C-alpha positions in Angstrom: 149.5 131.9 9.2 149.8 135.5 7.9 148.3 138.9 8.8 146.0 138.5 5.8 144.7 135.2 7.3 143.7 136.9 10.6 142.3 140.0 8.8 140.2 137.7 6.6 138.9 135.9 9.7 137.8 139.1 11.3 136.2 140.3 8.0 134.3 137.1 7.4 133.6 135.7 10.8 133.6 138.4 13.4 130.1 140.0 13.8 130.1 143.7 14.7 128.0 143.1 17.8 130.4 140.4 19.1 133.7 140.7 21.1 137.0 139.7 19.5 139.5 138.0 21.8 143.1 137.0 21.4 144.1 133.9 23.4 147.6 134.0 24.8 149.6 131.4 26.8 151.7 133.2 29.4 153.7 130.0 30.1 155.3 130.5 26.7 158.3 132.9 26.2 157.6 136.5 25.3 160.3 139.2 25.4 159.6 142.1 27.8 159.9 144.6 25.0 157.5 142.7 22.7 154.3 144.7 22.0 152.4 141.5 22.7 153.9 141.1 26.1 151.1 141.0 28.7 152.3 144.2 30.4 152.5 146.1 27.1 149.0 145.0 26.3 147.7 146.2 29.6 149.1 149.6 28.9 147.8 149.6 25.3 144.3 148.2 25.9 143.8 148.7 29.7 143.8 146.2 32.5 140.1 145.5 32.0 141.0 144.0 28.6 142.9 141.1 30.2 141.0 138.1 31.6 142.8 135.1 33.0 141.8 131.5 32.3 142.3 130.0 35.7 143.7 126.6 35.0 142.9 124.1 37.7 146.4 122.8 37.6 148.0 126.2 37.9 145.9 127.7 40.7 149.1 128.2 42.7 150.7 130.2 39.9 148.0 132.3 38.4 150.5 134.5 36.6 151.3 131.5 34.4 147.7 131.0 33.3 146.6 131.8 29.8 144.6 135.0 29.2 141.9 136.3 26.9 142.8 139.7 25.6 139.9 141.8 24.4 140.9 143.2 21.0 137.6 144.8 20.1 134.4 145.3 22.1 131.0 145.2 20.3 130.8 148.1 17.8 134.5 148.7 17.7 137.2 147.7 15.3 140.3 145.9 16.4 143.8 147.4 16.1 145.2 146.3 12.7 148.7 146.5 14.2 147.8 144.0 17.0 146.1 141.7 14.5 149.3 141.8 12.3 151.7 141.3 15.2 149.7 138.4 16.6 149.6 136.7 13.2 153.3 137.1 12.8 154.0 135.8 16.3 151.7 132.8 15.6 153.8 132.0 12.5 157.0 132.2 14.5 155.5 130.0 17.2 155.2 127.2 14.7 158.9 126.3 15.3 158.8 126.8 19.0 158.1 124.2 21.6 155.3 126.2 23.1 153.0 128.6 21.4 152.4 132.1 22.8 149.5 133.0 20.4 146.9 130.3 20.7 144.0 131.7 18.6 141.5 134.4 18.0 137.9 134.0 19.2 134.7 135.9 18.3 131.8 135.6 20.7 128.8 137.4 22.0 129.6 136.3 25.5 131.7 138.3 28.0 135.3 137.3 28.7 134.5 135.6 32.0 132.0 133.3 30.3 134.3 132.5 27.4 137.3 131.8 29.7 135.3 129.5 31.9 134.1 127.7 28.8 137.6 127.2 27.4 138.7 125.7 30.8 135.6 123.5 30.9 136.5 122.1 27.5 139.7 120.7 29.0 137.8 118.7 31.7 137.8 115.2 30.2 136.6 112.0 31.7 137.7 108.4 31.3 135.6 106.0 33.4 135.5 107.4 36.8 138.6 109.6 36.3 138.3 113.2 35.4 141.4 115.2 34.4 142.1 118.7 33.2 144.0 119.0 29.9 145.0 122.5 28.7 143.1 122.3 25.4 143.6 126.1 24.9 147.0 125.0 23.4 146.6 124.8 19.6 147.9 121.2 19.3 145.7 119.9 22.0 142.7 121.7 20.6 143.4 120.4 17.1 143.5 116.9 18.4 140.3 117.4 20.4 138.7 118.7 17.2 139.9 115.5 15.4 137.7 113.3 17.7 134.6 114.7 16.0 133.4 113.6 12.6 133.5 115.9 9.6 130.7 118.5 9.9 129.8 117.3 13.4 129.3 120.3 15.6 131.7 120.5 18.5 131.1 122.0 21.9 132.5 125.4 21.1 129.6 127.6 21.8 129.4 130.4 23.2 132.4 130.9 21.0 130.8 131.7 17.6 134.0 131.4 15.6 137.5 130.4 16.7 140.6 130.8 14.5 143.4 128.5 15.6 146.9 127.8 14.3 147.4 124.2 13.2 150.2 121.7 13.1 150.5 122.0 9.3 151.5 125.6 9.6 148.1 126.7 8.3 145.0 127.6 10.3 141.5 126.3 10.9 138.2 127.9 11.9 135.9 126.3 14.5 132.2 127.3 14.5 130.1 127.1 17.6 126.3 126.5 17.2 123.8 127.2 20.0 122.4 124.1 21.7 124.5 121.8 19.6 127.7 120.0 20.0 128.2 116.9 22.1 130.8 116.5 24.9 134.0 114.7 23.9 134.0 110.9 24.4 136.7 108.8 26.1 138.9 108.8 22.9 139.6 112.5 23.6 141.1 111.6 27.0 143.4 108.9 25.6 144.5 111.2 22.8 145.3 114.1 25.1 147.5 111.8 27.2 149.6 111.2 24.0 150.0 114.9 23.1 153.6 115.2 24.2 154.5 112.2 22.0 152.5 113.7 19.1 154.4 116.9 19.6 157.7 115.1 19.5 156.8 113.3 16.3 155.7 116.5 14.6 159.0 118.1 15.5 160.9 115.1 14.1 158.8 115.1 11.0 159.5 118.8 10.4 163.3 118.2 10.9 163.2 115.3 8.5 161.6 117.4 5.8 164.5 119.9 6.0 167.1 117.1 5.4 168.0 116.2 1.7 167.1 112.5 2.2 168.1 110.3 -0.8 165.0 108.1 -0.5 161.8 109.3 1.0 159.0 108.6 -1.5 156.1 109.7 0.7 157.7 112.9 2.1 155.4 115.9 2.1 156.1 118.5 -0.7 153.0 120.7 -0.4 152.6 124.4 0.2 152.5 124.2 4.0 155.1 123.0 6.4 153.3 119.8 7.1 150.2 118.2 5.4 146.6 119.1 6.5 145.6 117.2 9.6 149.2 116.5 10.4 148.5 116.1 14.2 145.8 113.5 13.6 148.0 111.6 11.1 150.9 111.6 13.6 148.6 110.3 16.4 147.3 107.5 14.1 150.8 106.4 13.3 151.7 106.3 17.0 148.6 104.2 17.7 149.5 101.9 14.8 153.0 101.4 16.2 151.5 100.4 19.6 149.2 97.9 18.0 152.3 96.2 16.6 153.7 95.7 20.2 156.1 98.6 20.4 156.0 100.4 23.8 159.1 102.6 24.2 158.7 106.1 22.9 161.9 106.1 20.7 160.6 102.9 18.9 157.1 104.4 18.5 158.5 107.6 17.0 160.9 105.7 14.8 158.3 103.5 13.2 155.8 106.4 12.9 158.3 108.6 11.2 159.3 105.9 8.7 155.6 105.5 7.9 155.2 109.2 7.3 158.3 109.4 5.1 158.3 106.1 3.2 154.9 104.4 3.2 151.9 104.5 5.5 151.6 100.7 5.4 155.3 99.9 5.8 154.5 97.5 8.6 152.6 95.2 6.2 155.8 94.1 4.5 157.0 90.7 5.8 160.6 91.8 6.2 159.7 95.0 8.1 157.2 93.1 10.3 159.9 90.7 11.2 162.2 93.5 12.3 159.5 95.1 14.4 158.8 91.7 16.0 162.6 91.3 16.7 162.7 94.7 18.3 159.7 93.8 20.6 161.0 90.4 21.6 164.7 91.2 22.0 164.1 94.7 23.4 166.4 96.2 20.9 166.1 99.7 19.6 164.1 99.8 16.4 166.3 102.6 15.0 169.3 100.3 15.3 167.6 97.5 13.4 166.2 99.9 10.7 169.8 101.3 10.2 170.7 97.9 8.6 168.4 98.8 5.7 170.0 101.0 3.0 168.1 103.0 0.4 168.1 100.1 -2.0 166.5 97.9 0.6 163.9 100.4 1.5 163.1 101.0 -2.2 162.6 97.2 -2.6 160.3 97.2 0.4 158.1 100.0 -1.1 158.0 98.3 -4.5 157.0 95.1 -2.9 154.1 96.9 -1.1 153.0 98.5 -4.3 152.9 95.3 -6.2 151.1 93.6 -3.3 148.4 96.3 -3.6 149.3 98.2 -0.5 148.7 101.6 -2.0 149.4 104.7 0.2 
């Protein structure tokens, strides 16, 4: 995420007769002297430019609710300084537990309508249970997007275009289409429940990439911090680990990380499968059992999978 990315979004996707919004999460840290601090923005843009998103779970603490900041009304150009500052903060947020800058939205609807819609997106149902999830958070939104097939319109309208920071360190653009876009299905509910674990795995994945590991044949070496669709890949590995009988979070994260760094089908190797079974039956930490494998042993495992036709 760079200032150029946000400027290109505005140039290509923001219509002159729409309003440009900046979505901020006030539950994240922001220094009082930061130009993007909510009080600084009130002084710069005026109080009417700030619209809260009243989260159902934070009605008792409205000051912690996210806000939509109107950067540009129809017919006006946004401040280039605020665009640049918000882009740089989004880049810094990548390494923080909680993101302050959650995205940039272009819409023909007023702030109250857009804020209500963003809240409504988080109202997900499983059976007879309806729960609110804060999908304004970039990771949650990215995983919500992942429940839709490629080129399938999501329920983003009346947001015409939505630029969001992604788990790879890059960004993505959502496009809202009038009268199109189905509501999320029950998979979205299950995935949102696992967001804290996905977040933990992404953090471990980033840390692992910063360590000079002697053997990690499937480690990411691309231009971004993590590969495209990193959040979806992380969730899929967690789900795969559960299917193998693992239940404790440390075990789920251990197997998922080994999949991401060594081989995505590591569990298909008979020796590895036996160790996973041992961890499940004896309730022993998988990390302790995996520590018995040295680089030579892991290299043999990956070679066996290759010759068996288990290509990544």
